[in-house]
C-alpha positions as CSV (number, residue, x, y, z in Angstrom):
1,M,-14.1,22.0,13.6
2,T,-10.4,22.3,14.6
3,F,-8.7,23.4,17.7
4,S,-6.0,26.1,17.3
5,S,-2.7,25.2,18.8
6,D,-3.0,27.7,21.6
7,L,-6.5,26.5,22.5
8,K,-5.5,22.9,22.3
9,R,-2.5,23.5,24.6
10,A,-4.5,25.4,27.1
11,T,-7.2,22.7,27.1
12,F,-4.7,19.9,27.7
13,Q,-3.1,21.9,30.6
14,V,-6.4,22.5,32.4
15,L,-7.4,18.8,32.0
16,C,-4.1,17.6,33.4
17,R,-4.2,20.1,36.2
18,V,-7.5,18.7,37.5
19,G,-6.3,15.1,37.1
20,V,-8.6,14.0,34.3
21,D,-5.9,11.7,32.9
22,H,-5.8,9.8,36.3
23,F,-9.6,9.6,36.5
24,V,-10.0,8.3,32.9
25,R,-7.2,5.7,33.4
26,R,-8.8,4.3,36.5
27,R,-12.3,4.4,35.1
28,G,-11.2,2.6,31.9
29,G,-10.2,-0.5,33.9
30,N,-7.2,-2.7,33.3
31,H,-5.7,-2.4,29.8
32,L,-2.5,-2.6,27.8
33,L,-0.9,0.6,26.6
34,I,1.7,0.3,23.9
35,V,3.7,3.4,23.3
36,G,5.5,3.8,20.0
37,Y,8.7,5.8,19.5
38,H,11.2,6.1,16.7
39,G,14.3,8.0,17.9
40,V,15.5,10.2,20.8
41,M,18.1,12.9,20.3
42,R,20.2,14.9,22.7
43,D,18.6,18.1,23.9
44,E,21.4,20.2,22.4
45,D,20.5,18.8,19.0
46,D,17.0,20.3,19.1
47,A,17.6,22.3,15.9
48,I,16.9,19.0,14.1
49,K,13.2,19.2,13.2
50,S,11.7,15.8,12.6
51,W,8.6,14.3,14.2
52,L,10.5,11.1,14.5
53,M,13.1,12.4,17.0
54,L,12.2,13.4,20.6
55,P,14.6,15.5,22.7
56,A,16.0,13.4,25.5
57,G,14.5,15.6,28.3
58,Q,11.0,15.3,26.7
59,F,11.4,11.5,26.4
60,E,12.6,11.1,30.0
61,K,9.6,13.0,31.4
62,Q,7.3,10.7,29.5
63,I,9.2,7.6,30.9
64,E,8.9,9.0,34.4
65,Y,5.1,9.5,34.0
66,L,4.7,6.0,32.6
67,K,6.7,4.4,35.4
68,A,4.7,6.2,38.1
69,N,1.3,5.1,36.7
70,Y,1.8,1.8,34.9
71,D,3.4,-1.6,35.2
72,I,5.9,-1.5,32.4
73,I,6.7,-4.9,30.9
74,P,8.5,-6.3,27.8
75,M,6.3,-6.6,24.7
76,S,6.9,-10.3,24.6
77,E,5.4,-10.8,28.1
78,A,2.4,-8.7,27.2
79,A,1.9,-10.7,24.0
80,T,2.1,-14.0,25.8
81,R,-0.6,-12.8,28.3
82,I,-2.8,-11.8,25.4
83,H,-2.2,-15.1,23.6
84,E,-3.1,-17.0,26.8
85,H,-6.1,-14.8,27.4
86,Q,-4.8,-13.6,30.7
87,R,-6.2,-10.3,32.1
88,F,-3.9,-7.5,33.1
89,D,-4.1,-6.8,36.9
90,R,-3.7,-3.1,36.5
91,P,-2.9,-0.6,33.8
92,T,0.1,-2.0,32.0
93,A,2.4,-0.4,29.4
94,C,5.0,-1.5,26.9
95,I,7.7,0.8,25.4
96,T,8.5,0.2,21.7
97,F,10.8,1.7,19.1
98,D,10.5,1.2,15.3
99,D,13.3,1.0,12.7
100,G,16.5,0.7,14.7
101,Y,18.2,4.1,15.0
102,K,21.5,4.2,16.8
103,N,20.3,6.8,19.2
104,N,17.9,4.2,20.7
105,Q,21.1,2.8,22.2
106,T,23.2,6.0,22.8
107,V,20.5,8.4,23.9
108,A,17.4,6.5,24.9
109,G,19.3,3.6,26.3
110,P,20.8,5.4,29.3
111,I,17.4,6.8,30.2
112,L,15.8,3.4,30.1
113,E,18.6,2.0,32.2
114,R,18.4,4.8,34.7
115,H,14.7,4.1,35.3
116,H,15.1,0.3,34.8
117,V,12.4,0.3,32.1
118,P,12.3,-2.5,29.4
119,A,11.7,-1.8,25.8
120,T,11.3,-3.6,22.5
121,I,13.0,-2.4,19.3
122,Y,11.7,-3.5,15.9
123,L,14.4,-3.6,13.3
124,A,14.1,-2.9,9.5
125,T,16.9,-5.4,9.0
126,G,18.0,-4.2,5.6
127,F,18.9,-0.9,7.1
128,I,20.9,-2.2,10.1
129,G,24.6,-1.5,9.7
130,S,24.1,0.5,6.6
131,S,24.2,4.2,5.6
132,K,20.8,4.0,4.0
133,I,18.3,6.8,4.7
134,H,14.6,5.8,4.3
135,W,12.7,7.8,1.7
136,T,10.2,9.1,4.3
137,I,13.0,10.9,6.2
138,R,14.4,12.4,3.0
139,L,10.9,13.5,2.0
140,E,10.2,15.1,5.3
141,R,13.5,17.1,5.2
142,A,13.0,18.1,1.6
143,L,9.5,19.3,2.2
144,A,10.7,21.3,5.2
145,T,13.5,23.0,3.4
146,S,12.1,23.4,-0.2
147,S,11.6,26.9,-1.6
148,V,8.9,25.9,-4.1
149,P,5.4,27.1,-3.2
150,Y,3.7,24.2,-5.0
151,L,4.5,20.5,-5.6
152,D,2.9,19.4,-8.9
153,L,2.8,15.6,-9.2
154,S,-0.2,15.5,-11.5
155,D,1.8,14.0,-14.4
156,I,2.7,10.9,-12.3
157,G,-0.8,10.1,-11.1
158,L,-0.9,12.2,-7.9
159,R,-2.0,15.8,-7.5
160,T,-0.7,19.3,-7.0
161,Y,0.1,20.1,-3.3
162,S,0.3,23.6,-1.9
163,L,3.4,24.0,0.4
164,Q,2.4,27.3,1.9
165,N,1.8,26.5,5.7
166,L,0.7,23.0,4.7
167,R,4.0,21.1,4.6
168,S,3.3,18.7,7.5
169,Q,-0.1,17.9,6.1
170,T,1.4,17.4,2.6
171,F,4.0,15.0,4.1
172,V,1.3,12.9,5.8
173,R,-0.8,12.7,2.6
174,L,2.2,11.9,0.4
175,V,3.5,9.2,2.7
176,S,0.1,7.6,2.9
177,R,-0.3,7.6,-0.9
178,L,3.3,6.4,-1.7
179,Y,3.2,3.6,0.8
180,R,0.4,2.0,-1.2
181,L,2.3,1.9,-4.5
182,P,4.3,-1.2,-5.7
183,Y,7.9,-0.9,-4.6
184,E,9.4,0.0,-8.1
185,Q,6.7,2.6,-8.8
186,Q,7.0,4.0,-5.3
187,Q,10.8,4.5,-5.7
188,E,10.4,6.2,-9.1
189,V,7.7,8.6,-7.7
190,V,9.9,9.3,-4.6
191,H,12.8,10.1,-6.9
192,R,10.8,12.5,-9.0
193,T,9.2,14.1,-5.9
194,L,12.6,14.8,-4.2
195,D,14.0,16.2,-7.5
196,R,11.1,18.6,-7.8
197,L,11.4,19.7,-4.2
198,G,15.1,20.4,-4.8
199,E,16.5,17.9,-2.2
200,R,19.8,19.3,-0.9
201,E,22.8,17.2,-1.8
202,N,24.7,18.0,1.4
203,E,21.7,17.3,3.8
204,D,22.9,16.2,7.2
205,Y,21.3,12.9,8.1
206,A,23.6,12.0,11.0
207,P,20.8,12.0,13.6
208,F,19.1,9.2,11.6
209,E,22.1,6.8,11.7
210,M,21.1,3.2,12.1
211,M,22.5,0.9,14.7
212,T,24.8,-2.0,13.7
213,W,24.3,-5.6,14.8
214,N,27.2,-5.2,17.2
215,D,25.3,-2.2,18.7
216,A,22.3,-4.4,19.1
217,R,24.2,-7.2,20.7
218,Q,25.9,-4.7,23.1
219,F,22.6,-3.0,23.9
220,E,20.8,-6.2,24.8
221,Q,23.4,-7.0,27.5
222,N,21.5,-4.7,29.9
223,N,18.7,-7.4,29.9
224,L,16.1,-4.6,29.4
225,I,16.0,-4.7,25.6
226,E,14.5,-7.2,23.2
227,F,14.4,-7.0,19.4
228,G,11.8,-7.9,16.7
229,G,11.2,-7.8,13.0
230,H,10.0,-4.8,11.1
231,T,10.4,-6.2,7.5
232,I,13.7,-5.9,5.6
233,H,13.1,-2.8,3.5
234,H,10.5,-1.1,5.7
235,Q,7.8,-1.9,3.2
236,T,4.1,-1.9,4.0
237,V,3.1,-5.5,3.6
238,R,-0.4,-5.3,2.1
239,P,0.7,-4.4,-1.5
240,L,3.1,-7.4,-1.5
241,N,2.4,-10.7,-3.2
242,D,2.7,-13.9,-1.2
243,D,6.4,-14.6,-2.0
244,Q,7.3,-11.0,-1.2
245,L,5.4,-11.2,2.1
246,E,7.4,-14.3,3.1
247,E,10.6,-12.5,2.2
248,E,9.9,-9.2,3.9
249,I,8.3,-10.5,7.1
250,G,9.9,-13.9,7.5
251,G,13.3,-12.7,6.3
252,S,13.4,-9.9,8.9
253,I,12.2,-12.2,11.8
254,E,14.8,-14.8,10.9
255,E,17.6,-12.3,10.6
256,V,16.9,-10.8,14.0
257,A,16.9,-14.3,15.5
258,R,20.3,-15.0,13.9
259,Q,21.9,-11.8,15.1
260,V,20.7,-11.3,18.7
261,R,19.7,-13.4,21.7
262,H,16.8,-11.4,23.2
263,V,14.1,-11.8,20.6
264,T,10.5,-10.9,21.0
265,N,7.5,-13.1,19.9
266,T,6.0,-10.0,18.3
267,F,6.3,-8.0,15.1
268,A,5.6,-4.3,14.1
269,Y,4.1,-3.4,10.7
270,P,5.8,-0.5,8.9
271,N,3.5,2.5,8.8
272,G,0.9,0.3,10.4
273,T,-2.4,1.8,9.4
274,P,-5.4,-0.5,8.7
275,N,-4.6,-0.2,4.9
276,D,-1.0,-1.4,5.4
277,F,-1.6,-5.1,6.5
278,D,-4.0,-7.9,6.0
279,E,-4.9,-11.4,7.0
280,R,-2.2,-12.9,4.7
281,A,0.4,-11.1,6.8
282,S,-0.9,-12.6,10.1
283,E,-0.7,-16.1,8.5
284,V,3.0,-15.5,7.7
285,L,3.6,-14.2,11.2
286,K,2.0,-17.3,12.8
287,R,4.2,-19.6,10.7
288,H,7.2,-17.8,12.1
289,G,6.1,-18.2,15.8
290,I,4.8,-14.6,16.2
291,V,1.8,-14.4,18.5
292,A,1.0,-10.7,18.2
293,A,1.7,-7.8,15.8
294,L,1.7,-4.0,16.4
295,S,-0.1,-1.5,14.2
296,T,-0.1,2.3,14.5
297,I,-3.9,2.4,15.0
298,D,-4.3,4.9,17.8
299,G,-5.7,3.6,21.1
300,L,-5.5,1.2,24.0
301,N,-5.8,-2.6,24.1
302,Y,-8.4,-4.3,26.2
303,S,-9.2,-8.0,26.7
304,D,-10.8,-8.4,23.3
305,A,-7.9,-6.8,21.4
306,P,-7.1,-8.5,18.1
307,P,-3.6,-9.9,18.7
308,Y,-2.4,-9.3,15.1
309,A,-3.6,-5.7,15.0
310,L,-2.7,-4.3,18.5
311,R,-3.1,-0.6,18.9
312,R,-0.3,1.9,19.8
313,I,0.0,5.4,20.9
314,T,2.6,6.7,18.5
315,V,4.5,9.7,20.0
316,G,6.3,12.4,17.9
317,S,8.4,15.3,18.9
318,H,5.4,17.7,18.7
319,V,3.6,16.0,21.6
320,S,3.7,18.0,24.9
321,L,3.8,16.2,28.2
322,N,0.2,17.2,28.9
323,E,-1.0,15.9,25.6
324,F,1.1,12.7,26.2
325,R,-0.7,12.2,29.5
326,L,-4.1,12.6,28.0
327,R,-3.4,10.4,25.0
328,V,-1.9,7.4,26.9
329,S,-4.6,7.5,29.5
330,G,-7.3,7.3,26.9
331,T,-8.7,10.8,27.7
332,V,-8.3,12.2,24.1
333,D,-10.3,9.3,22.7
334,T,-12.9,9.7,25.4
335,V,-13.3,13.5,24.8
336,K,-13.5,12.9,21.0
337,G,-16.4,10.6,21.7
338,W,-18.1,13.2,23.9
339,V,-17.8,16.1,21.5
340,S,-18.5,14.2,18.3
341,N,-21.5,12.1,19.5
342,G,-21.4,10.5,16.1
343,H,-20.8,13.7,14.2
344,D,-17.7,15.6,13.1
345,Q,-14.8,15.2,15.5
346,Y,-12.2,17.7,16.5
347,V,-9.0,17.4,14.6
348,W,-6.2,16.9,17.1
349,G,-3.3,17.2,14.6
350,Y,-1.4,13.9,15.0
């Protein structure tokens, strides 16, 4: 069973109005919430449609809510507490960003400074200071603007996808499938897919500009920002062999340490689903002094949380403030459990 958008929105509004988010947060005891972002754009640029980029006003309201209801600490401090088996005295939150977009500094930065909120930014080091655009961004834009009704990839081992009112679902399915391919095969399939979608040559990717190392060094001077590794080429690590694992994970950690002073003892897996990392990755991380790693597995972290597969609430531009409140408090997961009772769950559309 699925909620329609209108019904979902109305349900979230009612639940927040009666304070369900506050009740569930208090009832759930002390825990660690890790919120995952990618980019923040200026409100006047809201014509840019990407789940990665939140309008600044939307982002600031979320930060205000978190500051009013959580102790917000750097990810390195939270990881040390977990590593030393310390309990959290009250609901505690960490703010994280993946990839290293320049708007983390220019748009999100002033908001974080205004509210004196720390954040951890995980850098895909091979993209820092470059004009590269990751294939997931190109694919999202190509799917959104393509005029073709169907995407036939059956000749290259995938399937035929309908694009009529299913573009966001197709994007999620394609990304999940492509991330599991070896790098060379992945790049070939991406190239063919973009070609068949009719990727526009003059596409404007300015909102996805990456920061430079000088930007990072300037940003960390506010003493609120720390940086960590996110691989070199933004590769999911499970398909990699041992040498590639060391290069992608260890190389990104070492490059961050060379370039900036405020370095976290944590790491973020690209894509970050349970299929994207394994025990081999955690062994590499341990050798490089990393005590915790972040996934994108949805949920909160309690005292028994596995340190190398910490959960995050990943927030996209489609998430309203009411939905945000219910997700970060654990209400959505609680309601899912109530309504499913071991059977089919509602589809919330993340």
